[in-house]
N, C-alpha and C positions, 0 to 999 in steps of 0.2 A: 692526480686525478683520483677521486673517490667514486666508486660505483656501489650503490646500495639498493637492495630489494627490501621493501617495507610492506608488511602485510597490511591490507586495508583495515583489518580489525584493529590493529595497533593505532592507526590514524583516527579511528572512530572512538577509541577509548579515551574518556575524559581524564586528563592528568591535571591536577590542580582543581580549577573550577571550570564550569561551562563557559564563563566569560573570557577566560584566558586562552581557550583553544584556538580562536581565529588568529591570534598573534603567534601562537606556536606553529600553526600551519603556514602563516605568512613567512616565518623564519625559514621553513623548509623550502618554500618557493623562492625566497631570496638566494638561498644556497644553490638551488638549481639554476638560477639565472646567472650565476658567476661563471658557469661553464666548467668549473672544477669539480662539481658534484653532479653525478648522473643518477637521478632518482627513478626507480621503477617500482610501481605499486603492484603487489600481488593481489588481484581482485578477489573478493569473497566468492564470486561466481566462477572462478577458474575451474575448468573441468577436472584437472588433476592437481590437487593441492599437496605439494610436498610438506612433510611434517618436520618441524624442527623443535628441539627441546631447549633451544636458547640461541642467542646471537653468536656470530663469529666474524672475525676479520682475517682476511688473508693479506699479509703484508710482505712487500719486497724490501729486503734490507739493502744497504748501500753496496754490499759486495755481490748482490744479485740473488742471494739465497732467499727463499720464501719460507715464512712461518705462519702458523695459524694461532690466533688467540681466541679461544672459545669460552663463552660465559654460560653459566647455568646457575640454577637457584642456589646451589651450595658453594659457588666460587667460580674458578676459571681453570683452564688448562692451556698450556702452550705445546703445540705440536711442531716438530721440525723435520721429521723424517719425510723424504720426498713422497713415499707412498701415502702417508697420512695427509700431507698437504694436497696431494692429487685427489684424495677422497673428498676433501672439503671443496676443492675447486670444481669437482664434478657436481656436488650438491648445489653449489652456487649457480652452475650452469642450468641445473634443473629449475631453480627458482626463476632465473632470467627467462627461460623458455615459457614459463607460465605467466610471467608478469606483463603488464601493459608496457608498450614502448614509452620512452621518456616523455615525448610530447603529450601522449594520452595520459600519462601519469600526472603530469603537471595539471592538465585539465581536471583530472579526478580530484587532486588535492584542492584545487580552487572550488570545485563543487562542494566538497566536504567542508571547507572553510565557510562557504555561504550557508550551509545547513546549520552552522553554529551561531550565525548572526541573527 
């Protein structure tokens, strides 16, 4: 299971060309429909918008340990100390708290896709 919070600004930003955006958004919708990807959109109108300097992933290893892989403009860093992982888990919880629920997020992505057509 993958849980992702995506800023609405990112979904609106044209990657490639304007014409390719509907198919990119369709791909996200297809992933959400698999049931293995839970997408949550952080709307532009969220009353409290947590700030992030880059993306990060919290991964659970086969032995049960968790690590964080955080990307930023200059590269990436891997965090493995429980206190560091907990800090990122808390930040992810903040993003989830402000994000649209998954069903509303899918509706939001569909509306964005329609705006590009």
